[in-house]
TILUM-368584 format. One record per residue: y, z, x of N, C-alpha, C in turn; residue number from 0. Coordinates in steps of 0.001 Angstrom, whole numbers. Each point is the difference from the previous one (the first is absolute). Example, Ala and Ser with C-alpha at 12.3 -4.5 7.8 and 13.67 -1.06 7.14 Angstrom:
BEGIN
n.y	n.z	n.x	ca.y	ca.z	ca.x	c.y	c.z	c.x	k
-5690	7800	13190	1190	0	-890	1200	0	900	0
1050	-720	-350	1190	60	820	1090	730	-770	1
END
This chain:
BEGIN
n.y	n.z	n.x	ca.y	ca.z	ca.x	c.y	c.z	c.x	k
350707	205632	-82668	60	301	1080	177	1484	785	0
-719	433	706	-91	1383	356	1281	-34	1138	1
228	1009	-300	874	572	1068	-84	1297	940	2
-420	-287	1355	-796	1024	861	1424	1006	356	3
-37	1171	380	964	711	1069	-22	-550	1403	4
1094	9	499	36	-452	1444	-541	1046	1041	5
-617	-105	887	-539	1019	684	1377	688	860	6
78	917	302	1101	744	669	-493	-464	1397	7
1588	55	633	-699	-134	1748	35	970	739	8
-1245	94	1093	-143	1238	621	943	28	607	9
345	1134	352	973	613	1173	-369	-106	1281	10
1189	-501	600	-219	-380	1232	155	1225	1170	11
-1079	703	496	85	1145	1109	-167	-162	1127	12
1236	281	1364	-620	-63	1231	-1310	669	262	13
-542	75	1471	-1077	736	352	462	1225	570	14
1312	-66	313	724	1287	1064	173	645	-1922	15
563	-590	-1013	14	994	-1086	-907	709	-655	16
-1314	-998	335	-1871	863	-601	293	975	1172	17
-227	-619	1432	-676	911	1063	1218	447	821	18
991	1034	12	1132	542	55	-505	54	2020	19
-1536	231	312	-177	194	1176	-565	-856	983	20
60	-1286	-442	-392	-1317	392	966	-276	1483	21
1369	201	-335	1091	49	1026	-50	879	659	22
-280	1013	-156	150	1378	881	-951	217	1304	23
-1374	-502	-318	-802	390	977	221	-897	1095	24
-930	159	1018	-207	-78	1790	-81	-1370	-80	25
637	-645	935	272	-1587	472	-1312	-643	516	26
-364	-1308	59	-1132	-410	91	108	-148	1476	27
-1427	640	1328	-141	149	1088	254	-1514	573	28
809	-141	954	-143	-1500	574	-394	100	1501	29
-272	-901	609	-602	-614	1530	1271	622	687	30
83	733	1370	637	411	819	237	-1421	958	31
1506	-153	577	468	-831	952	-767	380	1169	32
206	-1374	1226	-824	283	860	711	761	1003	33
-504	560	910	207	1326	1033	1311	-1176	628	34
802	458	614	1269	-204	469	-120	190	1605	35
599	-707	1022	145	797	1276	-819	190	665	36
-1468	-1113	20	-1409	271	860	612	-124	1165	37
-451	953	1085	58	231	1754	-868	-151	259	38
-448	-433	1372	-927	377	923	587	354	1119	39
-677	910	758	203	719	1266	-1426	630	1074	40
25	-374	1232	-939	242	624	-842	1323	-508	41
-741	196	29	-865	957	-659	-530	971	1354	42
331	1596	-405	-339	941	1542	-1124	247	424	43
-866	-683	-307	-1760	70	574	-395	-1542	-339	44
743	-989	254	-124	-1194	-325	214	-635	-1438	45
-259	-876	-206	184	-739	-1096	1376	-231	-579	46
367	508	-1282	1436	-285	-295	-109	919	-1040	47
1544	668	-224	456	833	-1123	808	-687	-918	48
-389	16	-1397	815	-999	-892	437	1088	-1001	49
1653	-397	-80	497	701	-753	593	-975	-1443	50
472	661	-1129	928	-583	-947	578	842	-1176	51
700	-786	-620	908	969	-1046	-585	-14	-1072	52
-63	1199	-830	-348	-240	-1439	828	-989	-993	53
-496	-1064	-728	611	-909	-698	1116	1131	-1037	54
1194	-897	-620	696	316	-986	-403	117	-1363	55
387	730	-669	-79	-77	-1692	862	-389	-962	56
-147	-987	-622	839	-1003	-653	-568	238	-1382	57
650	-750	-817	151	-658	-1228	-1625	-836	-334	58
-457	-562	905	-1153	-685	29	-1112	753	901	59
274	405	562	-1158	684	1355	-176	1407	-327	60
-754	896	8	-327	1188	447	-333	387	800	61
-317	1350	72	-171	626	1602	-1252	-485	573	62
-100	446	1521	-1524	-263	414	-445	1253	231	63
-1111	137	-379	-930	996	376	-712	299	1293	64
-384	-1697	580	-840	53	885	446	-1166	759	65
-798	-359	1364	211	-1416	415	-1019	-60	664	66
-273	-1351	285	-951	-777	606	566	-867	1523	67
-905	-125	744	353	-889	1309	-834	-955	247	68
476	-1100	530	-1065	-956	734	807	-920	1285	69
-1391	-419	800	593	-406	1315	-814	-719	629	70
304	-916	677	-699	-1244	646	345	-168	1438	71
-831	-363	586	416	-453	1816	1092	-1583	-582	72
1183	448	457	1044	-986	-416	-310	-1183	-215	73
358	-605	-1344	-648	-1586	-312	-1335	-377	-207	74
-558	1093	304	-1617	-293	-447	-465	-411	-1302	75
679	793	-1241	-369	-191	-1091	-1151	1054	-545	76
-539	449	807	-1213	1104	-167	786	1345	-189	77
223	457	-1210	815	1202	-113	-1329	1338	-266	78
249	717	546	-617	1693	-605	927	1141	-628	79
-452	84	-949	635	606	-946	-529	1964	185	80
1371	657	-118	-71	1349	33	270	632	-1237	81
-274	500	-814	380	645	-1360	611	1361	166	82
496	456	-803	594	1636	-436	840	108	1784	83
785	-532	424	654	284	1111	1324	830	-375	84
796	362	1329	1135	699	-398	831	9	1422	85
1187	-142	-505	745	51	1483	495	1096	598	86
46	-226	1611	-508	-872	813	-1682	103	-83	87
-279	-1106	408	-1772	-439	-408	-37	-266	1711	88
-1464	315	694	-309	-136	1200	-1183	-1024	-103	89
425	-939	185	-792	-1512	-20	-649	-27	1436	90
-1472	527	-290	-1010	175	1549	-984	-1089	-314	91
-671	83	1784	-1076	-1078	-121	590	-1192	218	92
686	-444	429	1036	-1261	55	-275	-609	1510	93
-330	-1184	84	-484	-362	1410	1696	328	1106	94
45	103	1084	1046	273	649	602	-1124	511	95
1131	-88	298	1032	-878	398	-577	-1768	-683	96
285	520	-1615	-171	-653	-893	849	44	-1269	97
541	-979	-411	1372	16	-808	-1091	-359	-1705	98
751	857	-1008	-633	350	-924	1191	-300	-1363	99
-498	-364	-917	871	-209	-1422	-95	1493	-989	100
1057	469	-458	-766	823	-755	1274	1	-1273	101
-685	115	-1205	694	397	-1254	-467	1325	-1066	102
842	148	-927	-150	1252	-682	440	-448	-1322	103
-905	695	-1344	312	-252	-1185	-145	1304	-862	104
926	16	-912	11	1405	-637	-1260	-195	-1152	105
-304	1194	-211	-1185	310	-1331	826	1119	-1021	106
-462	-341	-818	250	1092	-1062	-993	-132	-1206	107
-51	695	-1305	-1190	-291	-1182	211	-989	-341	108
923	-1116	-120	-98	-1504	-349	-616	-906	761	109
157	551	1324	-253	-1296	629	619	-79	1637	110
-476	-748	519	956	-614	1231	1094	-1059	542	111
853	593	358	1193	-1233	380	-187	-971	1038	112
698	-784	176	-396	-785	925	14	91	1162	113
-425	-588	992	82	1001	1378	1212	-378	721	114
283	854	1042	1302	-109	526	-25	-967	979	115
1340	-262	518	-34	-1316	699	-683	637	1378	116
-78	-812	769	-895	20	1169	606	624	1289	117
-512	1334	714	464	399	1347	-1100	-319	825	118
597	-615	1582	-1019	-41	693	696	635	1046	119
-1648	536	957	631	494	1411	-1496	62	796	120
319	-132	1084	-1223	26	967	-362	1264	448	121
-1695	233	-31	247	1426	502	-115	524	1379	122
120	705	736	367	204	1198	-913	-607	937	123
-119	-677	1188	-923	-99	746	-498	596	605	124
-1619	-104	153	-725	1040	689	-498	-386	1454	125
-365	1050	860	-685	-537	1224	-1287	-1152	93	126
113	-927	531	-1270	-910	195	-1162	861	114	127
-1447	-613	-111	-1057	652	171	50	83	1416	128
-1229	424	749	-465	-26	1448	-321	-1369	163	129
194	-723	1199	-111	-1248	288	-1474	263	851	130
-970	-816	-359	-1133	128	877	-42	-2	1582	131
-910	349	492	-227	-286	1800	308	-1394	500	132
755	-208	967	658	-1056	171	-1356	-861	979	133
381	-1461	-252	-989	-370	1152	333	-449	1357	134
-354	-152	775	841	-159	1339	-963	-1082	873	135
321	-494	429	-598	-1137	1136	932	-544	1081	136
-374	-616	817	475	-349	1676	1101	-437	-664	137
1525	-356	520	889	-1026	35	35	-427	1475	138
1043	-866	316	221	-28	1381	295	599	1162	139
-843	-74	1034	434	993	1178	-528	1508	-841	140
415	992	231	-432	999	-185	718	472	-1960	141
610	-453	-222	149	-168	-1652	-946	252	-837	142
51	675	-896	-744	374	-1478	671	-476	-1352	143
-493	-1117	-598	-27	-631	-1294	-338	1078	-897	144
1233	976	-890	-371	742	-884	67	-442	-1610	145
-1083	-361	-612	72	-271	-1558	-492	1320	-979	146
639	-207	-1082	-738	911	-1091	663	-781	-1466	147
-919	721	-1094	251	-594	-1204	1141	815	-917	148
421	-830	-1037	920	1056	-783	-735	825	-921	149
571	1133	-106	-716	987	-648	82	-85	-1406	150
-776	379	-1057	-121	-443	-1332	1145	1457	-658	151
831	-613	-828	887	941	-1277	-983	305	-919	152
477	1329	-641	-458	291	-1092	948	990	-688	153
-433	718	-1045	1324	779	-363	784	996	795	154
-566	200	617	708	1181	1093	371	-431	1420	155
-135	-1270	30	469	-674	1753	496	-1214	-511	156
1109	-511	389	526	-1386	-182	-274	-590	1146	157
678	-1249	354	-163	-1139	509	587	491	1676	158
-1139	-153	1194	834	61	1301	1126	-1209	102	159
889	200	521	1143	-919	446	244	-123	1303	160
-545	986	1037	181	-273	1309	-1005	995	481	161
-320	-324	1271	-922	641	373	234	699	1755	162
-498	1308	201	246	589	1645	-1285	-189	494	163
95	157	1552	-1222	-164	765	389	915	943	164
-1628	788	556	209	978	978	-1066	-454	1060	165
-88	309	1285	-873	-210	717	-37	1114	1235	166
-1042	430	562	-43	697	927	-1184	-219	658	167
363	601	1396	-1525	-216	1016	-1468	837	-752	168
-965	-819	43	-891	332	-424	-82	1993	-157	169
-55	832	-1212	-504	1119	78	1091	1030	349	170
737	-592	592	1446	549	771	768	630	-1306	171
106	-418	-1130	1208	437	-1010	1536	-217	419	172
229	-754	663	1373	-318	595	421	-1178	-712	173
724	-36	-1195	104	-846	-708	1395	-544	422	174
-21	-1367	99	876	-1152	30	384	-561	-1242	175
1127	88	-742	305	-407	-1597	615	-1483	75	176
-441	-877	-445	1068	-1368	-317	310	22	-1486	177
1033	-174	-482	578	31	-1666	267	-1320	-86	178
-460	-179	-1204	20	-1481	-678	-604	-1286	244	179
-1046	91	264	-1080	-527	584	-479	-861	-1297	180
-633	-1274	299	-1014	-636	-1173	-1233	-449	645	181
-666	-385	-720	-1456	-618	551	-389	-1642	-2	182
-436	-838	1261	-263	1250	1337	976	436	729	183
-108	608	568	882	707	1088	-410	-345	1361	184
523	-320	1224	-338	-135	1127	647	1171	959	185
-1050	930	113	195	1360	521	-114	-285	1517	186
1598	-50	632	120	-519	1444	309	1271	920	187
114	-328	1336	597	886	822	-1399	1164	251	188
-956	-285	-52	-1306	996	133	-608	31	967	189
-295	1065	900	-718	-115	1168	-1442	-1219	51	190
-246	-353	732	-1532	-754	220	-743	877	172	191
-1100	-531	-511	-1525	555	96	181	1622	-412	192
863	30	-1590	72	1328	-227	-437	475	-1468	193
-681	757	-184	-436	659	-1132	1547	-112	-1158	194
-67	-412	-1195	1325	265	-610	-113	595	-1634	195
331	1172	-230	-58	86	-1604	1498	-447	-822	196
-568	-606	-1390	848	-596	-690	221	387	-1260	197
799	593	-1051	496	358	-1442	778	-653	-270	198
184	-316	-1296	1039	-616	-1048	283	857	-1306	199
970	-54	-102	723	613	-1204	695	-788	-1046	200
-466	-110	-921	875	-634	-1083	1589	791	-641	201
664	-546	-343	1368	667	-523	715	-962	-743	202
754	560	-988	1139	-532	-1022	1023	495	-61	203
944	236	-1372	1087	727	-67	-609	1147	-670	204
-1301	81	-432	-522	1625	-490	-442	687	1166	205
-141	-437	1263	-402	969	994	-1184	-650	530	206
-488	395	1409	-1299	-788	439	-1241	968	-399	207
-1110	-857	400	-1239	565	-211	-379	607	1370	208
-900	868	77	-471	445	926	-635	-1061	1107	209
-616	194	1078	-121	-803	1033	-1489	-250	-190	210
-160	-1585	369	-1519	-545	-408	-970	709	1080	211
-1408	-107	-203	-805	353	1024	-29	-1073	1206	212
-280	988	1007	282	-790	1267	-1018	-768	634	213
364	-1518	421	-301	-1024	568	111	429	1543	214
-1618	-570	953	561	238	1072	-575	-1441	944	215
278	-347	1153	-79	-1080	573	445	-95	1572	216
-753	-205	783	291	-315	1439	565	-1125	461	217
1180	91	600	912	-997	58	-805	-1053	1105	218
456	-1220	196	-801	-864	906	933	507	1085	219
-969	-689	1480	1096	550	1477	929	-1279	109	220
1073	421	376	543	-1474	644	167	-291	1201	221
-1240	7	545	-272	-740	1160	-326	919	922	222
-346	-630	1334	-566	-1544	63	-1224	206	-1316	223
-123	-1179	-498	-1301	-448	-1019	-1007	-327	776	224
-1376	175	-758	-1087	-322	671	-193	-1885	-722	225
-808	-523	577	334	-1545	-586	-1026	211	-1442	226
362	-1339	-572	-476	-550	-1097	-1682	-184	540	227
-1366	206	-709	-1032	-515	97	-125	-1629	543	228
-571	-329	837	462	-1553	568	-1296	-497	-1170	229
-178	-1348	-180	-810	-967	-926	-1046	-801	1220	230
-1098	177	-168	-1273	-644	697	-55	-1491	-422	231
386	-694	975	-147	-2036	-463	-932	-231	-232	232
-1094	186	1233	-1212	-153	-162	-1075	933	872	233
-1189	-239	188	-869	825	809	-1202	-966	-474	234
-515	-690	1538	-1126	-737	-207	-662	-79	1375	235
-1499	-343	-8	-475	18	1068	615	-1262	1217	236
-194	398	1250	609	-1102	754	-1141	-1244	558	237
606	-1038	-531	-869	-1531	763	-389	-217	1630	238
-392	1234	372	-189	141	1567	-1323	63	559	239
-963	-355	-1206	-961	31	418	-1121	1447	-309	240
842	1044	174	-564	1495	-171	-49	358	-1346	241
-795	1129	-64	-144	430	-1273	368	1842	245	242
1097	401	213	551	1126	348	1800	-50	-183	243
482	-713	-337	1089	190	289	1021	-455	-1640	244
919	505	-444	982	-289	-1247	1237	-350	440	245
524	-761	-319	1736	-481	121	763	618	-952	246
854	726	240	610	919	-1010	1367	-360	153	247
662	-550	-1031	1487	-784	89	1038	861	-989	248
1133	353	-97	1044	860	-891	898	-469	-21	249
915	576	-1338	1528	-550	478	836	1452	-114	250
1182	-234	887	747	1201	126	293	138	-1662	251
402	1632	-153	278	455	-1219	1378	-336	-222	252
639	136	-1038	1191	4	-572	848	1157	581	253
1226	-111	88	1201	1277	709	655	197	-1563	254
27	1195	-506	897	297	-1267	763	1313	439	255
890	706	-1249	350	980	65	-666	1537	511	256
-1103	-97	-354	-967	1096	288	-1087	-274	1212	257
-161	-1301	613	-895	-255	825	781	-809	1372	258
-442	704	1210	353	-1107	933	-933	-952	417	259
971	-734	1237	-851	-725	685	-1374	184	521	260
-1163	-1152	4	-1348	605	1136	175	-559	1228	261
-177	603	813	-41	-312	1647	-717	259	508	262
-1554	112	-597	-1172	340	268	-1091	-9	-924	263
-869	356	341	-1655	-255	-1212	-932	663	447	264
-262	715	-943	-1741	373	672	-771	-691	-1329	265
-1772	-32	275	-520	-345	-688	-991	783	72	266
-1015	-94	-1274	-1164	701	-191	-854	-640	-564	267
-1401	248	446	-1144	-930	-840	-1538	574	-13	268
-700	-96	-801	-1259	651	26	-884	-785	-914	269
-967	250	-34	-1145	-659	-1233	73	-140	-1174	270
2	-757	-452	668	-41	-1527	-294	772	-974	271
825	736	-738	-188	1225	-1333	-522	1471	976	272
-33	32	1133	-679	1118	882	1077	1052	-7	273
1344	-458	-27	1343	943	-157	-89	591	1747	274
-578	-128	946	155	101	1457	458	-1076	966	275
1405	653	491	676	-984	785	312	577	1613	276
-378	-1426	372	660	85	1429	1473	-510	30	277
971	889	947	1368	-534	-354	35	-599	1671	278
811	-1108	235	427	-486	820	1715	-153	116	279
501	685	854	1666	-1	-228	552	-756	1127	280
1011	-477	-732	1246	-865	952	-793	-1059	45	281
-44	-725	-1134	-740	-1254	-197	1064	-1071	-144	282
-269	-1219	49	1017	-1451	-531	-938	-781	-593	283
957	-669	-1117	-503	-1440	-548	27	-990	695	284
-1333	-846	96	-1221	315	-205	-862	900	1014	285
-550	646	-900	-1002	748	1041	-1245	-130	225	286
-806	168	664	-1565	-532	-35	-514	873	149	287
-802	550	-802	-872	809	-296	-1655	-156	532	288
-516	246	1271	-924	161	302	-1323	998	188	289
-1229	-183	213	-820	1105	338	-567	266	-1415	290
14	-1019	-903	-138	351	-1356	-1907	-343	-231	291
-574	409	-1080	-1528	-477	457	-126	-1367	-1428	292
-845	-925	536	191	-1160	-642	-872	264	-1455	293
807	-1225	-694	-376	-41	-1585	323	1742	-818	294
1203	428	455	124	1439	-753	1871	-247	-754	295
-401	386	-955	1534	230	-719	892	1145	345	296
1115	-136	600	777	917	807	1289	-90	-929	297
252	1149	-354	1458	435	-715	1167	464	1293	298
1196	-793	-469	946	167	894	1288	62	-519	299
984	967	595	1569	476	-606	718	212	950	300
1253	-467	-72	1175	426	1058	745	611	-385	301
1116	578	1130	1153	833	-734	953	-503	998	302
1011	90	-524	1404	6	1540	609	1401	97	303
230	-186	1203	545	1138	834	1743	-451	212	304
947	1385	-15	1223	-803	730	684	1505	219	305
1263	-9	-83	980	806	466	-648	1706	-1051	306
-425	-220	-928	-517	1659	-751	-1065	490	1195	307
285	1324	-509	-927	675	803	-1527	-490	-774	308
-216	-22	-1378	-1380	-236	-223	-69	-1963	-246	309
-1406	-391	274	-286	-1387	-655	551	-462	-1131	310
65	-993	-586	-226	-133	-1403	-1409	-238	-981	311
453	-408	-961	-1681	0	-1064	-709	-1236	732	312
-1379	433	-183	-896	-1007	326	-111	-1223	-732	313
31	-1444	62	-239	-787	-704	-944	-242	-928	314
-149	-905	-1003	-1480	-87	-720	-1041	-420	827	315
-887	827	-368	-1591	-368	995	-273	-1561	-446	316
-300	-483	966	-648	-1547	163	-1498	93	690	317
-906	-834	-738	-1297	-33	592	-569	-1351	757	318
-369	-158	742	-598	-1165	1014	-1369	466	205	319
-375	-1102	167	-1464	-290	449	-626	-823	1256	320
-418	1021	1320	-188	-897	1137	-1306	-1111	-424	321
326	-856	1106	-1162	-901	13	-1282	841	409	322
-1123	-1160	-493	-1253	684	93	-864	-568	1176	323
884	-1140	315	-712	-758	1114	670	-69	1359	324
-498	-337	1269	976	-312	996	-219	-1574	257	325
1019	-599	528	9	-1597	509	201	64	1106	326
-271	-861	747	203	-356	1530	50	-1871	-184	327
761	-558	929	285	-1298	-60	-1517	-631	1322	328
-322	-1050	-714	-1205	-468	671	396	-915	1491	329
-845	-562	654	531	-910	1190	186	-1118	-488	330
299	-615	-1226	633	-903	-591	1396	-87	-647	331
1233	507	1099	691	460	-421	1271	-1269	-72	332
654	-343	-982	804	-1231	-586	1271	72	1085	333
443	-738	619	1319	-207	991	969	312	-994	334
1110	503	985	1314	186	-558	848	-1221	-751	335
-651	-1087	326	616	-1041	-434	-837	-1301	-368	336
102	-386	-1386	-737	-879	-943	733	-1176	-263	337
-959	-1131	-685	666	-764	-305	-562	-324	-1685	338
1118	-49	-802	-146	318	-1356	-1571	-808	-420	339
-714	382	-863	-1173	-733	-803	-813	-930	1037	340
-324	573	985	-813	-236	992	-902	1183	686	341
-1081	-204	545	-1196	762	240	875	1353	734	342
-716	912	46	1054	1335	980	-594	-8	1121	343
1194	-199	999	-380	-56	1090	335	1266	1225	344
-1515	228	584	-868	-923	800	-929	23	-165	345
-636	486	-1322	-1145	442	-380	-753	-911	-1393	346
1535	-322	-453	-333	-706	-1481	-475	1320	-982	347
340	1111	347	-344	1096	-1130	340	1553	738	348
-788	762	-833	421	1232	611	-1116	1138	-280	349
-596	935	922	-796	721	-384	455	1486	-92	350
-705	1078	-483	62	1654	81	-1216	613	-24	351
10	1216	205	-616	1211	-418	440	753	-920	352
-567	164	-908	468	879	-1239	-1320	1253	-487	353
755	1267	925	-1247	1195	186	346	724	-1154	354
-935	473	-822	-86	876	-1240	199	1366	796	355
1223	645	-667	261	1325	622	1062	503	-1271	356
-508	650	-892	-1608	115	-581	-201	-774	-1055	357
629	-908	-11	-389	-1256	-1328	-1002	-893	646	358
-918	-341	-740	-1020	-1146	225	1195	-1326	-512	359
-80	-912	1078	474	-1426	-15	-957	-930	-594	360
712	-281	-711	-1133	-1042	-856	515	-1541	441	361
1040	-321	-40	469	-1557	502	1310	460	785	362
434	-1424	500	1183	396	883	822	-1498	-454	363
1084	24	656	1118	-1157	-627	1229	26	1124	364
379	-1384	50	1120	-50	838	1425	-874	-1171	365
1032	214	354	1429	-277	-785	951	1	713	366
811	-1443	-538	1146	-30	683	1032	386	-908	367
1015	1000	618	1476	612	-637	979	43	576	368
1495	-213	-574	719	-129	609	548	1616	246	369
-733	998	-986	210	1354	577	-708	504	694	370
254	1080	901	-884	1075	1036	102	872	-809	371
253	445	-1078	-517	1748	-590	-1002	-359	-1485	372
603	-1129	-472	-546	169	-1191	-1267	-447	-186	373
-1120	516	-626	-1205	-610	642	-473	-1372	-1105	374
-335	-971	61	201	-1143	-463	-1447	178	-1193	375
350	-694	-1133	-861	248	-927	-688	-1744	-588	376
879	-873	344	-483	-1595	-347	-189	-684	1404	377
-579	-1215	34	-27	-718	967	-1047	474	1022	378
-518	605	-352	-1247	483	516	-994	-741	1068	379
-547	-288	1391	-750	-420	-44	-1190	370	448	380
-1259	-242	-652	-1119	1130	96	-549	-267	1470	381
-450	1104	483	-530	97	1646	-1521	74	-413	382
-678	-111	773	-1733	-205	-81	-325	925	1234	383
-1150	570	139	-492	1080	594	-581	-1257	1663	384
719	683	858	-469	-1225	1208	-675	631	1061	385
-953	582	-547	-1481	720	1068	362	750	604	386
1024	653	647	111	1248	563	195	991	-1037	387
159	1182	802	-243	1422	-306	1890	52	-816	388
-282	329	-1852	1364	-8	-494	689	-1319	410	389
-612	-1105	92	799	-1009	320	187	-765	-1004	390
1132	-885	-215	655	-795	-927	792	-1177	454	391
-238	-996	-180	762	-1420	420	341	-1178	-1182	392
1041	-572	408	288	-1491	-1084	360	-925	731	393
-460	-1683	-366	1399	-785	851	994	-518	-1242	394
985	131	263	1396	-372	-808	938	-836	706	395
879	-185	-1152	1177	-888	842	1525	1080	-231	396
706	-206	904	1364	419	-292	892	-328	-1048	397
578	673	-391	801	76	-1458	615	-1635	-74	398
334	-368	-1215	14	-1549	107	1585	-155	-214	399
759	980	121	1478	54	290	600	874	1056	400
727	-661	926	526	1047	944	779	619	-157	401
66	1241	698	594	1258	11	-639	1201	856	402
70	1359	-53	96	1151	724	-1321	244	-1004	403
-1358	426	472	-749	673	-618	-815	1010	435	404
-743	1086	-777	-1022	621	904	-1334	-336	-589	405
-1061	262	1220	-1692	-336	-761	-581	1439	-419	406
9	426	-1191	-838	1220	-394	-1483	-185	233	407
-759	1170	381	-1044	-147	102	-400	1344	-1135	408
-586	-281	-947	-403	743	-1226	-1878	349	121	409
172	1564	-324	-1605	451	-78	-15	49	-1593	410
-1251	-358	-833	212	375	-849	-1176	795	-887	411
-349	830	-1211	-805	513	-559	-912	-709	-591	412
-968	418	-927	-478	-841	-735	1057	-267	-1236	413
170	-1161	-946	881	-373	-506	1357	-564	-24	414
196	36	1751	1099	-790	433	1299	757	406	415
-455	1853	-156	1347	580	171	410	159	1536	416
1138	-152	454	390	471	1534	-170	1136	553	417
-756	548	642	-288	1303	807	272	-190	1569	418
737	-725	483	183	-247	907	604	-951	535	419
1393	-182	1133	604	-1199	99	557	-104	1378	420
54	-879	820	1033	-298	1234	383	-1143	-419	421
1670	276	227	1048	-1216	65	456	-337	1575	422
-90	-1277	377	-74	-477	977	1294	145	598	423
455	-597	1336	1529	0	268	747	-1215	-659	424
1126	-182	-90	28	-1159	-623	-277	-1346	883	425
-127	-855	-681	-15	-1454	338	558	-983	-968	426
497	-965	1347	718	-910	-888	-496	-1308	132	427
-64	-573	-1502	-469	-1166	-157	1312	-1302	-83	428
-661	-968	801	1264	-811	-186	-778	-1527	-719	429
END
């Protein structure tokens, strides 16, 4: 059996023994601590001034060789980072009057530290933008109602928190200032019938804007006021047998804070669409407009007069057409008393003349009606030519029901349109 010699053990030698310089070389570089004492102050030209203290070096953190900074509108989570900054750092370009969060981190060749705790401060407010020119409308009496819109905000203009207003007689530049107003504002205490210039200014803790562009309006008169325009209720030819008249009826206008009562009226009329007017002053409703040509459309308007020196506005224009034929009662005239549903006394009927003036008369008719003003369109009794010049007549009965009636004598054009009318005095039917 062979016997081998045992291999001698390898001697144990430390690296320190083999490489004496391994322990005496430079220490490994380590990340710096985060900055300390991050503080914010208002900047000299707006924005914020950011300061911090360089972090301490210790056994596990190296020295900082630079710094980064980041900021956000407070709480937004949208950060903007600025690299290579030094303390103090002027953080510019920020919106005025806005709170910002700021953090700083240390930098060296090994890397970056964590971000410092957040420091928060609001930038100084800036004066608001200039408001636009205010709008002006009439208020009660001679007041003006002034309204304006909120001016926009931007990086160099903060929101307005209050407004000032100033006014002057137009063009005079003699301003009266009213502080701390809001829109809309009732500008009272003005003279009546006076031009007024108005401007508005926005303000906040950062200062005041300039004055807006000027708006101008003339105040209303405080009275006496001219009346409102009347409303014409009706305009129609008159059922008196003529072809030259129109009856005009209107209602009194309302009285309000800027319009007085009408104590009189003027009326104007003219050929329809011509725009040429004849004015009749001092009339009252109803008014009978006479002397007109037959079968003619006439435009009519009415205005009120009162205590004011000038009259009120003209009413809306209405148009009415005169009759085209004249009518006269014939020699068969019904008596003022009749018995219902029996032959008309004393002649058993009635007759008339219907003269074209200037419209041709093609037919004629009679009608019983309870109205003396509204032309009947139903229950017509057709008349026949009676052999006399323009003569028409017919036999018929009194109404079937007792009451007060008017017998209408009607001239008709071709197609049955009424072109002339005459209503009798009241007839009692028993």
